[in-house]
N, C-alpha and C positions, 0 to 999 in steps of 0.2 A: 504494500500500500504506500501511497505517497504521503509525505509528511502532512500533519494536521496543523492548523493555525495555533498560535500560542494560546494557552488557556483551555484547550480542548484535549481530553484524553479518551482513548478508545476504551469502551467497556465490554460488556458481554455481547457475543455474536449469537444470533438465533438462526437456525436453518428451518425452512418450511419445505419438508420433503415427503409429506404424507400423500399429497395429491398435486398434480400439475395445475397451474404453473408453479414450478419450484422457485423458491426465493431465499434471500438472505436479508436479515435485518441486523444492522450494526448499531449498537447503542453507544452513546458518547456521554461523557460528563463534562460540564462546562463550569469553570471556576466561578464566574460571576457575570453580571449583566453587562460588563464592559467588553466581553469577547466579541470580536468582529467576525461575523459569519457571512460567507459568500457561497452561493449555491454551486458555483463552477468547480470548487475544490472537491465537492462530493460527486459531481458528474465525472470528473477525472478518475477518482477512485473507483467508481462504478464501472467505468470503461475497462479498467484493468481486471476487475472481477469477472466481467462478462467474457473477456478474452481467455481467462485462465480456468473458468468453471463453465464447461460447455453446456450444461443443462439448466443453468440458472436463467430465469426469464424476468425476474424482478429483484431489484436491490433497493432497500429502504435504509435511510440514515435517520436515526432518531436521537435527539439530544435532550438531556435533563440537567437542570441546574444542581450544583452541589448544595446550594442554599435552598432548603425545602420551602422557605417562605416565598420564593419566586416560583409560582405554581404553573405558569404556562410552559409549553414545550417549544423551545426556541428553534429547534431543528426538526423538521419532518419532511424530508425530501425522498421521493420514490421515483425510480427510473426503470423503464422496461428495456429489454434488449433492443427492441425496435428503436426506441429513443436514442440510445447510445450508438447504434449502428448507422443511424442517419448522419451522425457527425463525421464518420469516416467513409460513408457511402459504400459500406460493405460489411461482410461478416467479421466480427471481432475475433472469432475463434482462429482465423487464419494467422493472427499474430502470435499464437501460442505454439506454433509449429517448431520454432527453434529460437535460440538466443538472439540471433540477428533480427528476426521478425519482432520479437518482444521489445528489443531496443528501439526499433523503428516506431512501434506504438508509443513507447515512452516519450520519444521525441515529438510525436504528433500531440500527445497530451500536454507536454511542456509548452508547445506553441499555443495551445488553447489558453494557457495561463497568461500569456502575454497579451491576448486580445482585450 
């Protein structure tokens, strides 16, 4: 996975494998309400997951405040494989064929960061 913004740590990962569409939910902990959250960083991480996990059709990123008095859920982004594959105009699984292909995907993802 790509680095997370400062103030966000990865928590528990949940797999939805009982019935298709299969999915992954990644839970995050946020230090406080000063954390800057941009959706694009979670799209980039989702693209890597779709490339590396061939049967995943949905990735959800859900964040929770460490301070329980802040009750809202500040992060709740869900991406489908189709969403992510529109970005590269093709099947993301092709990038998992070898190291060179995966390195190419990482370069593409890094370019998205600069937009």
